[in-house]
matplotlib code that plots the C-alpha trace (Angstrom):
import matplotlib.pyplot as plt

x = [0.0, 1.2, -0.5, 2.1, 0.4, -2.9, -3.0, -4.8, -2.6, -3.1, -5.3, -8.6, -9.8, -9.4, -9.4, -6.0, -5.0, -1.5, -1.1, 2.3, 2.8, 5.3, 6.1, 7.4, 4.0, 1.8, -1.3, 0.4, -0.8, -4.4, -4.3, -2.8, -5.5, -8.3, -6.8, -5.6, -8.3, -5.8, -4.1, -2.6, 0.5, 2.7, 1.7, 2.1, 5.6, 6.7, 5.5, 6.4, 9.5, 12.5, 15.2, 14.3, 16.0, 14.7, 12.2, 8.8, 5.8, 2.8, -0.8, -3.2, -3.2, -1.4, 2.2, 4.5, 7.6, 10.5, 13.3, 16.3, 17.7, 20.7, 20.5, 20.8, 19.3, 21.2, 24.0, 23.6, 25.9, 24.9, 25.6, 23.2, 20.5, 16.9, 14.2, 10.8, 7.9, 5.1, 1.7, 0.7, -2.7, -4.5, -6.3, -4.1, -0.5, 0.6, 4.2, 5.7, 8.9, 10.9, 13.3, 12.8, 13.7, 14.3, 12.8, 9.4, 9.6, 10.3, 7.2, 5.2, 6.4, 5.7, 2.1, 1.6, 2.8, 0.5, 3.3, 3.4, 2.6, -0.9, -1.0, 0.4, 2.8, 3.9, 4.4, 6.7, 8.6, 9.1, 10.4, 12.9, 14.0, 14.7, 16.6, 18.8, 19.5, 20.9, 22.8, 24.4, 25.3, 26.8, 28.8, 30.2, 31.3, 33.0, 34.7, 35.9, 37.3, 39.1, 40.7, 42.0, 43.5, 45.0, 46.5, 48.2, 49.8, 51.0, 52.8, 56.2, 57.2, 54.4, 54.8, 56.5, 54.0, 51.1, 52.7, 52.9, 49.4, 47.2, 44.2, 44.7, 44.7, 41.6, 39.9, 40.5, 39.1, 36.0, 35.2, 35.7, 33.4, 30.8, 30.7, 30.5, 27.6, 25.7, 26.2, 24.9, 21.4, 21.5, 22.0, 18.6, 17.0, 17.9, 16.4, 13.2, 12.9, 13.3, 10.6, 8.1, 8.7, 8.0, 4.7, 1.7, 0.0, -3.0, -1.9, 1.4, 1.1, 3.5, 5.2, 5.7, 7.1, 9.6, 10.6, 11.0, 13.3, 15.3, 15.4, 16.6, 19.4, 20.4, 20.5, 22.7, 25.0, 25.4, 26.1, 28.8, 30.4, 30.4, 31.9, 34.6, 35.2, 35.6, 38.4, 40.0, 40.1, 41.6, 44.3, 44.9, 45.3, 47.7, 49.7, 49.9, 51.1, 53.7, 55.0, 55.1, 57.0, 59.5, 60.0, 60.6, 62.9, 65.0, 65.3, 66.1, 68.8, 70.3, 70.4, 72.0, 74.8, 75.5, 75.6, 77.9, 80.3, 80.5, 80.6, 84.4, 85.1, 83.3, 85.3, 88.6, 87.7, 86.6, 89.8, 92.1, 90.2, 90.6, 92.1, 94.8, 98.6, 100.2, 97.9, 99.9, 101.0, 99.4, 102.2, 102.7, 101.7, 100.8, 98.6, 95.3, 96.3, 97.4, 94.1, 92.1, 93.9, 93.3, 89.6, 89.5, 91.2, 88.7, 85.7, 87.2, 87.7, 84.1, 82.7, 84.6, 83.3, 79.7, 80.1, 81.4, 78.5, 76.1, 74.7, 74.1]
y = [0.0, 3.5, 5.1, 4.8, 7.2, 9.1, 11.3, 14.4, 17.3, 18.2, 21.2, 21.3, 24.2, 22.7, 19.4, 19.1, 15.8, 14.5, 11.8, 10.2, 8.2, 5.8, 7.1, 3.7, 2.0, 1.9, 3.2, 6.3, 8.3, 7.4, 8.5, 11.8, 12.3, 11.7, 14.0, 16.9, 18.8, 20.6, 17.3, 17.4, 16.2, 19.0, 18.0, 14.3, 14.7, 17.0, 14.6, 11.3, 11.9, 9.8, 12.5, 15.9, 19.1, 21.3, 23.8, 25.4, 25.5, 27.7, 26.6, 29.4, 29.0, 25.6, 24.7, 21.9, 22.0, 19.6, 19.4, 17.2, 15.7, 13.7, 9.9, 8.0, 4.8, 1.5, 0.8, 4.3, 7.2, 10.2, 12.6, 10.7, 13.0, 11.8, 13.9, 14.6, 16.0, 18.0, 19.1, 21.8, 23.7, 25.2, 22.0, 19.2, 18.2, 15.3, 14.0, 11.6, 9.7, 7.1, 6.5, 7.0, 10.3, 10.6, 14.1, 12.7, 9.9, 12.6, 14.5, 11.3, 10.6, 14.2, 14.0, 10.6, 12.2, 15.2, 17.7, 17.9, 20.7, 22.1, 23.6, 22.8, 25.8, 24.5, 21.1, 22.6, 24.6, 21.4, 19.6, 22.3, 22.4, 18.7, 18.9, 21.8, 20.3, 17.2, 19.2, 21.2, 18.1, 16.5, 19.7, 19.7, 16.1, 16.8, 19.9, 17.8, 15.2, 18.0, 19.4, 15.9, 15.6, 19.1, 18.2, 15.2, 17.3, 19.8, 17.0, 17.2, 13.7, 12.1, 13.8, 10.9, 8.5, 10.7, 11.2, 7.4, 6.7, 6.2, 5.7, 9.1, 10.6, 8.7, 9.9, 13.5, 13.0, 11.2, 14.0, 16.6, 14.7, 14.4, 18.1, 19.0, 16.6, 17.9, 21.5, 20.6, 20.3, 22.9, 25.9, 25.3, 24.3, 27.7, 29.4, 27.3, 28.3, 32.0, 31.6, 30.1, 33.1, 35.6, 34.0, 35.3, 32.0, 32.5, 29.5, 31.0, 33.2, 35.9, 33.7, 31.0, 33.6, 34.6, 31.0, 30.5, 33.5, 31.9, 28.6, 30.3, 32.1, 28.8, 27.1, 29.9, 29.7, 25.9, 26.4, 29.0, 26.7, 23.7, 25.8, 26.8, 23.2, 22.3, 24.9, 23.7, 20.1, 21.2, 23.1, 20.0, 18.0, 20.5, 20.5, 16.7, 16.9, 19.4, 17.0, 14.2, 16.3, 17.4, 13.8, 12.8, 15.8, 14.7, 11.2, 12.5, 14.8, 11.9, 9.7, 12.6, 13.0, 9.3, 9.3, 12.4, 10.6, 7.4, 9.1, 10.0, 6.6, 4.9, 6.9, 6.0, 2.3, 2.4, 3.9, 1.7, -1.4, -1.0, -4.0, -2.2, -2.0, 0.9, 1.0, 2.5, 0.1, -2.8, -5.1, -3.6, -5.7, -2.6, -1.1, -2.1, -0.5, 2.7, 2.9, 2.3, 5.1, 7.4, 6.5, 7.4, 10.8, 11.5, 10.7, 12.8, 15.8, 15.5, 15.3, 18.5, 20.2, 19.2, 20.4, 23.7, 24.3, 22.9, 20.3, 18.0]
z = [0.0, -0.8, 2.2, 5.0, 7.5, 7.9, 10.9, 12.2, 13.4, 17.1, 16.5, 18.4, 16.4, 12.9, 11.1, 9.3, 7.7, 7.1, 4.5, 4.1, 0.9, -0.5, -4.0, -5.1, -4.9, -8.0, -6.3, -5.0, -8.1, -7.6, -4.0, -5.0, -7.7, -5.2, -2.5, -4.7, -6.6, -8.8, -9.7, -13.2, -15.1, -13.6, -10.0, -10.8, -12.2, -9.3, -6.6, -8.2, -10.2, -9.1, -9.2, -7.7, -6.7, -3.9, -5.2, -4.6, -7.0, -6.3, -7.0, -5.8, -2.0, -2.2, -2.9, -3.8, -1.7, -2.4, 0.2, 0.8, 4.1, 5.1, 4.5, 7.8, 6.4, 6.9, 4.4, 2.8, 2.3, 4.4, 1.5, -0.7, 0.4, 0.7, -1.0, 0.6, -1.6, 0.1, -1.1, 1.4, 1.7, 4.6, 5.7, 4.3, 4.0, 1.8, 1.9, -0.6, 0.0, -1.9, 0.9, 4.7, 6.2, 9.9, 10.2, 9.1, 11.7, 14.3, 13.4, 13.5, 17.0, 18.2, 16.9, 18.6, 21.9, 21.5, 21.0, 17.2, 14.8, 14.9, 11.4, 7.9, 8.2, 11.6, 10.0, 7.4, 10.1, 12.2, 9.1, 8.3, 11.9, 11.8, 8.5, 9.6, 13.1, 11.5, 8.9, 11.7, 13.7, 10.7, 9.9, 13.4, 13.1, 9.8, 11.2, 14.2, 11.9, 9.9, 13.0, 13.9, 10.4, 10.7, 14.0, 12.5, 9.9, 12.4, 14.3, 12.7, 13.9, 12.1, 8.7, 7.0, 8.3, 7.1, 3.7, 3.3, 4.5, 1.5, 3.8, 5.2, 1.7, 0.8, 3.9, 3.0, -0.5, 0.9, 3.4, 0.8, -1.6, 1.1, 1.8, -2.0, -2.5, 0.5, -0.6, -4.1, -2.8, 0.0, -2.4, -4.2, -0.9, 0.6, -2.5, -2.0, 1.6, 0.7, -2.0, 0.5, 2.8, 0.0, -1.2, 0.6, 1.5, 3.8, 5.9, 6.8, 9.9, 10.9, 13.5, 10.8, 8.4, 11.0, 11.6, 7.8, 7.7, 10.5, 8.7, 5.5, 7.5, 9.1, 5.7, 4.3, 7.3, 6.9, 3.2, 3.9, 6.6, 4.3, 1.5, 3.9, 4.8, 1.1, 0.9, 4.1, 3.0, -0.3, 1.6, 3.7, 0.5, -0.9, 2.3, 2.1, -1.5, -0.4, 2.3, -0.2, -2.8, -0.1, 0.8, -2.8, -3.3, -0.4, -1.8, -5.2, -3.7, -1.8, -5.0, -6.9, -4.4, -4.4, -8.2, -8.2, -5.8, -7.9, -11.3, -11.3, -9.7, -12.5, -15.0, -13.4, -13.1, -16.8, -17.9, -15.8, -16.8, -20.6, -22.3, -24.1, -23.7, -21.9, -18.9, -16.0, -13.2, -15.0, -13.9, -10.4, -7.4, -5.4, -8.1, -6.4, -3.1, -4.9, -6.9, -3.7, -2.0, -5.1, -4.9, -1.2, -1.9, -4.7, -2.5, 0.3, -2.0, -3.3, 0.3, 1.2, -1.9, -1.2, 2.4, 1.3, -1.0, 1.6, -0.8, 2.2]

ax = plt.figure().add_subplot(projection="3d")
ax.plot(x, y, z, "-o")
ax.set_aspect("equal")
plt.show()
C-alpha cells in the first residue's frame, strides 16, 4: 500500500489531515489524484519523479515543496540526500517519499505524543528544523574530523607516516566529496525556503514567516560553513602533497649526491680497466692499493666540496 500514514494534526480548532505516501507504490498516483483537486500532469511529475532538486511550486493558495535531508538509512551514504515532496494547503498536507527520512519519523512521534505541529505551516517549520538540526550536527562532526587531520599534519614527527598513509589521503578525499555533494542540494534548498517566505499564503502566519526566515538564514549559514570546509580540505590535501613532494625531493637529492660521488670513480675504473697495452701500473703488485687510495682521496675531495657548497 502506498499510504504509510494518515494522521490528524493536534489542532482542536481545525481538522487538518496529514497523509504520508510511498512514491514507489503503483497506487500512489491514484491517492494523489483523489486527494488533490488541482491534480494534473505537472503536479504528478513533481510529486512522483525519481530524481528531484529542492524547489517550490505555487498553485493558488497551495504549494508543492521539495526538500532534501541527510540519508541516515542503513548501508547508505549520508551525503546521498533523501528527497521529501510535500503538497501543502491550509487544511491538508501530503508528503511523498521514496526513501525513509528521519525528520518525518520525528514529526510522527511528536504527533503521537500530542506535542506535534498544529497547522500545515507548523508542520513545514518542524520539518525544516529537523533537517537543519541534522545538517548542523553532521557539519560539526566533519569539522571535528578535519581538526584531527590538521593536528596530525602539524605534528612534525608524524609527517613521513602521514605522507605514506594512502588511507589518510583517501579519507581527506572522501570527506571533501561528502561536503561537496551535500552542498549541491543545499543551495537550491535555501532558495526554495526563501521563496516560501515571500509568497503570501494564507496558511502562513507571521510567526511561521519569522521562523521560515530563521530557517533560511540557518541554511545559508550551513552552506557557507560547508563551502569553507571544502576549501580547508583542499588546503589540507595541498599540504599533504607538499609534504610528499618534499620527501621525494629529499630522496632525489640523496640519490643525486650518491651518483655524483661514484661518477668520477666509475670513469677511473673504466679507464684503468681498458684491455689495451700501456695501462699505468698494469704489472705492479701494489697497483690495487694505490688505486684504492686514489679513490679514497677523490671521495674525500668530493665530500669536502659538497660540504662547502652545503649540498648536504
